[in-house]
C-alpha positions in Angstrom: 0.0 0.0 0.0 2.9 2.3 0.9 4.6 1.7 -2.4 1.4 2.3 -4.4 0.7 5.7 -2.7 4.3 6.7 -3.4 4.1 5.9 -7.1 0.8 7.8 -7.4 2.2 10.8 -5.7 5.3 10.9 -7.9 3.1 10.5 -11.0 0.9 13.5 -9.9 4.0 15.7 -9.5 5.4 14.8 -12.9 2.0 15.3 -14.4 1.7 18.7 -12.9 5.2 19.7 -14.1 4.6 18.4 -17.6 7.1 18.0 -20.4 7.6 21.8 -20.4 9.7 21.6 -17.2 12.2 19.3 -19.0 12.1 21.4 -22.1 12.6 24.6 -20.1 15.6 23.1 -18.3 17.1 22.0 -21.6 16.4 25.4 -23.1 18.0 27.2 -20.1 21.1 25.0 -20.4 21.3 25.6 -24.1 20.9 29.4 -23.7 23.6 29.4 -21.0 21.9 32.1 -18.8 23.5 31.4 -15.4 21.0 33.5 -13.4 18.1 31.8 -15.0 19.6 28.4 -14.3 20.1 29.2 -10.6 16.5 30.4 -10.3 15.3 27.2 -11.9 17.4 25.1 -9.6 16.0 26.9 -6.5 12.5 26.4 -7.8 13.0 22.6 -8.2 14.7 22.4 -4.8 11.6 23.9 -3.1 9.4 21.5 -4.9 11.6 18.6 -3.8 11.3 19.7 -0.1 7.6 19.9 -0.4 7.5 16.4 -1.9 9.6 14.9 0.9 7.4 16.5 3.5 4.3 14.9 1.9 6.0 11.5 1.7 6.9 11.6 5.4 3.3 12.6 6.2 2.0 9.6 4.3 4.5 7.3 6.0 3.3 8.3 9.4 -0.4 7.7 8.5 0.5 4.3 7.1 2.4 3.3 10.3 -0.6 4.4 12.4 -3.2 2.5 10.4 -1.2 -0.6 9.3 -1.2 -3.0 12.4 1.2 -5.4 10.6 4.1 -2.8 10.3 5.4 -3.6 13.9 4.4 -7.2 14.0 7.2 -9.6 14.7 7.1 -13.2 13.3 8.7 -15.7 15.7 8.8 -19.4 16.4 8.6 -20.9 19.9 9.2 -24.2 21.7 7.7 -25.5 24.9 10.1 -26.3 27.8 9.9 -29.7 29.4 11.8 -31.6 32.1 14.3 -34.1 30.8 17.4 -36.1 31.8 20.7 -34.1 31.6 24.3 -35.2 32.0 27.2 -32.9 31.9 30.6 -34.2 30.8 34.0 -32.7 31.5 36.3 -33.0 28.5 39.9 -33.7 29.3 43.0 -35.4 27.9 45.1 -38.1 29.6 47.7 -40.8 29.0 47.4 -44.5 29.3 49.6 -45.9 32.1 50.3 -49.1 33.9 52.0 -49.7 37.3 53.4 -52.9 35.9 55.8 -51.5 33.3 59.3 -52.0 34.7 62.8 -52.5 33.7 64.5 -55.6 35.2 68.0 -55.0 36.5 70.6 -57.6 37.5 71.3 -58.1 41.2 74.8 -59.3 40.8 77.8 -58.8 38.6 78.7 -61.5 36.1 78.4 -62.8 32.6 74.9 -63.3 31.2 75.1 -67.1 30.6 71.7 -67.9 29.3 68.6 -65.9 28.2 65.5 -68.1 28.3 62.9 -65.7 26.8 62.5 -63.5 23.7 60.6 -60.4 23.0 56.8 -60.6 22.9 56.8 -63.8 25.0 54.2 -64.1 27.8 55.7 -65.0 31.2 54.4 -65.8 34.6 55.4 -64.4 38.0 58.6 -66.0 39.2 59.4 -67.5 35.9 63.2 -67.8 35.2 64.2 -65.3 32.5 68.0 -65.5 32.5 71.0 -66.8 34.5 74.2 -65.0 35.4 77.6 -66.6 36.0 77.9 -66.9 39.8 81.7 -66.8 39.9 82.0 -70.1 41.8 79.4 -69.2 44.4 77.6 -72.5 43.8 80.7 -74.4 44.8 81.1 -72.4 47.9 77.5 -73.2 48.8 78.1 -76.9 48.3 81.0 -76.7 50.7 79.0 -74.8 53.3 76.2 -77.4 53.1 78.8 -80.1 53.8 80.0 -78.1 56.8 76.5 -77.6 57.9 75.7 -81.3 57.8 78.8 -82.0 59.9 78.0 -79.3 62.4 74.4 -80.6 62.7 75.6 -84.1 63.4 78.1 -82.9 66.0 75.4 -80.8 67.7 72.9 -83.6 67.8 75.4 -86.0 69.4 76.6 -83.4 71.9 72.9 -82.7 72.7 72.3 -86.4 73.5 75.3 -86.6 75.7 74.3 -83.5 77.5 70.9 -84.9 78.1 72.6 -87.9 79.7 74.6 -85.6 81.9 77.8 -86.5 80.0 80.2 -83.8 79.0 80.3 -80.2 79.9 77.7 -77.5 79.2 80.3 -75.5 77.4 80.8 -78.2 74.8 77.1 -78.4 74.2 76.8 -74.7 73.7 79.8 -74.5 71.4 78.3 -77.3 69.2 75.0 -75.5 69.1 76.6 -72.1 68.2 78.8 -73.6 65.5 75.8 -75.4 63.9 73.6 -72.2 63.9 76.4 -70.1 62.4 77.0 -72.6 59.6 73.3 -72.8 58.9 73.1 -69.0 58.6 76.1 -69.0 56.3 74.2 -71.5 54.0 71.1 -69.4 54.0 73.1 -66.3 53.1 75.0 -68.1 50.4 71.7 -69.4 48.9 70.3 -65.8 49.0 73.3 -64.5 47.1 73.3 -67.3 44.7 69.6 -66.8 43.9 70.5 -63.4 42.5 72.2 -65.1 39.7 68.7 -66.1 38.4 66.8 -63.3 36.8 63.0 -63.9 37.4 59.8 -62.2 36.4 58.5 -59.9 39.2 54.9 -60.3 37.8 53.0 -61.9 35.0 53.2 -60.0 31.7 54.9 -59.8 28.4 58.6 -59.4 27.7 58.6 -56.1 25.8 62.3 -55.8 25.2 65.4 -58.0 25.7 68.0 -55.3 26.3 71.1 -57.4 27.0 72.3 -60.2 24.8 73.6 -63.5 26.0 77.3 -63.3 26.9 77.2 -59.7 28.0 78.8 -58.7 31.3 76.1 -57.2 33.5 76.3 -55.3 36.8 73.7 -53.7 39.1 75.9 -50.7 39.5 76.1 -49.4 35.9 72.3 -49.1 35.5 72.0 -51.5 32.6 68.6 -53.2 32.5 68.3 -56.7 31.1 64.6 -56.8 30.3 61.5 -54.7 30.1 58.3 -56.4 31.2 54.8 -55.0 30.8 51.5 -56.2 32.0 48.7 -54.9 29.8 45.9 -56.3 32.0 46.0 -53.6 34.7 45.9 -50.4 32.6 44.6 -47.0 33.6 44.3 -43.5 32.3 45.8 -40.7 34.4 44.1 -37.3 34.1 44.7 -33.9 35.8 41.3 -32.4 36.7 40.9 -28.7 37.7 40.2 -28.3 41.4 36.9 -26.5 40.6 35.4 -29.9 39.8 36.5 -31.6 43.0 32.9 -32.2 44.3 31.6 -33.6 41.0 34.5 -35.9 40.1 34.4 -38.8 42.5 35.2 -42.5 42.6 32.6 -44.6 40.6 31.6 -41.8 38.2 31.1 -42.8 34.6 33.7 -41.9 32.0 33.6 -42.1 28.2 37.1 -42.7 26.8 38.1 -42.2 23.1 41.5 -43.3 21.7 42.1 -41.1 18.5 45.0 -43.3 17.3 42.9 -46.5 17.5 39.6 -44.9 16.5 38.0 -46.8 19.4 35.9 -45.9 22.4 35.2 -47.5 25.7 33.1 -46.7 28.8 34.7 -47.0 32.2 34.6 -45.5 35.7 36.9 -43.5 38.0 38.7 -46.0 40.3 40.8 -43.5 42.3 41.0 -39.7 42.9 44.1 -37.9 44.3 44.2 -36.4 47.7 46.7 -33.7 46.8 46.1 -30.4 44.9 49.0 -29.6 42.6 49.9 -25.9 43.4 51.4 -25.4 40.0 48.2 -26.0 37.9 45.6 -26.2 40.7 44.5 -29.7 39.7 44.2 -33.2 41.3 45.0 -36.5 39.7 42.4 -39.1 38.7 42.8 -42.7 37.6 40.4 -44.3 35.2 40.3 -48.1 34.8 40.9 -49.3 31.2 39.6 -52.7 30.2 42.1 -54.1 27.6 40.6 -57.3 26.4 41.9 -56.8 22.9 45.5 -56.0 24.2 45.6 -53.1 21.7 45.9 -50.3 24.3 49.5 -49.5 25.1 51.2 -47.5 27.8 51.6 -43.7 27.0 48.8 -43.9 24.5 46.9 -40.5 24.3 43.2 -40.7 25.3 40.3 -38.1 25.3 38.1 -38.6 28.3 34.6 -37.3 29.2 33.9 -37.4 32.9 30.3 -37.3 34.0 30.6 -34.7 36.8 26.9 -33.6 36.9 23.5 -35.3 36.3 19.9 -34.3 36.6 16.7 -36.3 35.9 14.4 -33.2 35.7 16.5 -30.5 34.0 15.0 -27.7 31.8 17.3 -27.2 28.7 17.2 -24.3 26.3 19.5 -23.4 23.3 22.3 -21.0 24.2 21.4 -18.9 21.1 18.2 -17.5 22.7 19.9 -16.2 25.8 20.8 -12.4 26.0 22.4 -10.4 28.7 21.6 -7.0 30.0 23.8 -4.2 31.4 23.7 -5.7 34.9 25.1 -9.0 33.7 21.7 -10.7 34.1 20.8 -13.4 31.6 17.3 -13.3 30.1 15.1 -14.8 27.4 11.8 -13.8 25.9 8.7 -15.9 26.6 5.4 -15.8 24.6 2.1 -15.5 26.3 -0.7 -17.9 25.4 -1.6 -17.3 21.7 -5.1 -16.5 20.5 -6.9 -18.1 17.6 -4.7 -16.1 15.1 -1.5 -17.2 16.8 -1.0 -13.7 18.1 0.8 -13.3 21.5 2.8 -10.8 23.6 6.6 -11.1 24.2 7.6 -11.0 27.8 11.2 -10.7 29.1 12.2 -13.3 31.7 15.4 -13.2 33.9 16.9 -16.6 34.3 19.7 -18.4 36.2 21.7 -20.9 34.2 23.9 -23.9 35.2 26.0 -26.4 33.2 26.2 -26.4 29.5 26.5 -29.3 27.1 27.0 -28.7 23.4 24.5 -26.1 22.3 22.2 -26.4 25.3 22.3 -24.9 28.8 20.4 -25.9 31.9 18.0 -23.3 33.4 18.1 -23.4 37.2 15.6 -20.7 37.9 13.2 -18.4 36.0 11.5 -20.9 33.7 9.0 -23.6 34.6 8.0 -26.6 32.5 5.5 -25.7 29.8 6.8 -22.2 29.1 6.8 -21.0 25.5 10.3 -19.7 24.8 10.8 -17.6 21.7 13.3 -19.3 19.4 13.6 -17.8 16.0 13.3 -14.0 16.2 14.4 -13.9 19.9 17.0 -11.2 19.2 14.5 -8.9 17.4 11.6 -8.7 19.8 11.0 -6.2 22.6 9.2 -6.3 26.0 5.4 -6.3 25.5 5.7 -6.4 21.8 2.9 -8.0 19.8 4.2 -11.1 18.0 2.8 -13.7 15.6 3.8 -17.3 16.2 4.6 -19.3 13.1 5.1 -23.0 13.0 
């Protein structure tokens, strides 16, 4: 309607001016009379001002009479209670407490290596032997001496029980026997160090020293690396602000980017110390490793469920605005009439955790409220709106 009136008004002006105006302007330009040209320009300028005033007057009348000129078209959605879980995204490394280097306990030549890389071994299994330097012969000699000392002690004991001999002879025989027995045990303990055994069940990941190499506990040269892939865990540093929500037993979603695989696990242990450097505490997440494809030091992305609610009200973050006081608000629509006409109402809200594009509303909105979605940024308080589907 506005455009039609504008076209009619412009047509009336040109009709009133007629072709003579154009011809007169051309004639004046051709004649080159500067004063006449200036007068004509002043005349046309005054007519233009009059035309603009009339157009503004028509616009004001149109705005007053046309009810659709200020009508905002919006879409809404009805709030409802639903289950909500917030996950904390972090990065951690896969670790195992059974990933150790096995060092020799005595100096000598590595006589025999009984295992190879990748081999599964059991706890206590013999992995290698070291030349004992004649210690086994010394042990055999000590055992012979121990047998003699035992026989001497037992005979002296029988004599003493029969009140034959002196007490000092009995005590000397007993002392000699005990001393030799202790020497045998000590020699056996030293000789056992010539056998390198598995401290726990696992896999020989690396055979570091070859057979025939001289090894020593003092030079820090390990002989084997053994790893147990059964008892794996992920270590994550969690900011101290999540101390209350991150507890033992909480569900964790784990994703391994390198493997392209995901698992679901739980927190098995939380640290009792806050690191003053980064204000975080350490968390251990159990890692089931049935496929044996998860290795120590593998990078993992974890999502820890630190907050859950069964009756949360969620709204898109895009509909939330903030005023000069820092308060968050949304626009609600009153109940629509038969023509889907309603009124926009501003509502201050308090928000909680966010997950993706949605945020939980803690206060300000109840279930069943009509929240303005599309057009939320363009409406004003108490503005009449039309709800579209």
